[in-house]
N, C-alpha and C positions, 0 to 999 in steps of 0.2 A: 894653723888657727887660724883663731882672725881675729883679730884687737881696736875693735870695737872702737869707732872714732868720742873723740873724749872734746869735750866741753873748750873752746877757746878761752886762755883765765882772764880779767879785767883786765891787767895791762898789754895779754895780746888784741884786745875786743879795741883799749885807746888805741894801741898805735894804728891798726889792716885802719881804724876809723879815720882818725891820722888820713894813711895816703892817702886815700880813697877824697879826702876831702881838697885833699892836695892835687889828686886828678881833677878833677871839679871842676873848679876855681882853674887850674891850666886848658881844661879843652872849654871856657867856658871864654877865659879869654880870645882862642882861635878859632870858637866859635863872630868874639864881635870879630874879630879884627878879618875873619874874613868877610863880614857886611851882614849876615843874621841881623843883626840887631836897628838892621836902620831901617827896615822897612816901614817896622810896628812905629819908631820915629817920625818919621814924613809925615806920620799920618797928624799932627803935630799936639795944640792940646794938655792942661797941664800935666803933666806927670809918665809922660810919655819916654821921655828917656830910660826915666826911671820904672817902669812897664817891662823895657825888651831890657835894663840889666837882669829884675826877674827871670823874665822871661829864661833867661842865653843863662840862666843857675840852672834852674828849672831842669832848662832840655838836658842842662852837659850831667847833672845829680842819673838823671834819668838813663843816658848814655854810662856811665859809669857801673849802672844799681845792673847795664844789663854786658854786662863783663870789659866795655869800655877801649882804652887802648893798649890794655897790658900795665901804664904806667903803674898807679894805685898795686899788682902785684907784686910787681917788683921790684916798687919801695918794700911793699911789706916784709917779702922775703931777703933782701939783702939786710936790713933793717932786723929782725929777728936773729937771724941765721950775726947776729953781734953782739945780739943779750944789749939792743939797747929801747927794749922793750918792758926789763926793769929798773932805768932813770924814773925817777918822777915826774 
């Protein structure tokens, strides 16, 4: 018997979004530490540091959307198993 896939509840969606946001922040920091944003910041000019930060965050967000490093999924699974998605 095939059981249809049920859509996630609002708390599950919020929990997954939070886990993905954490992985995005983690990856953005790792990209920054690796020096990825230095090339854009070296261009100089007003706002180049801010542009580099936005670019790193966008790249990290895209990495997470493509599967990331599995951090968000691991966090989501661990917290969902504990029932933390029911918390306000």
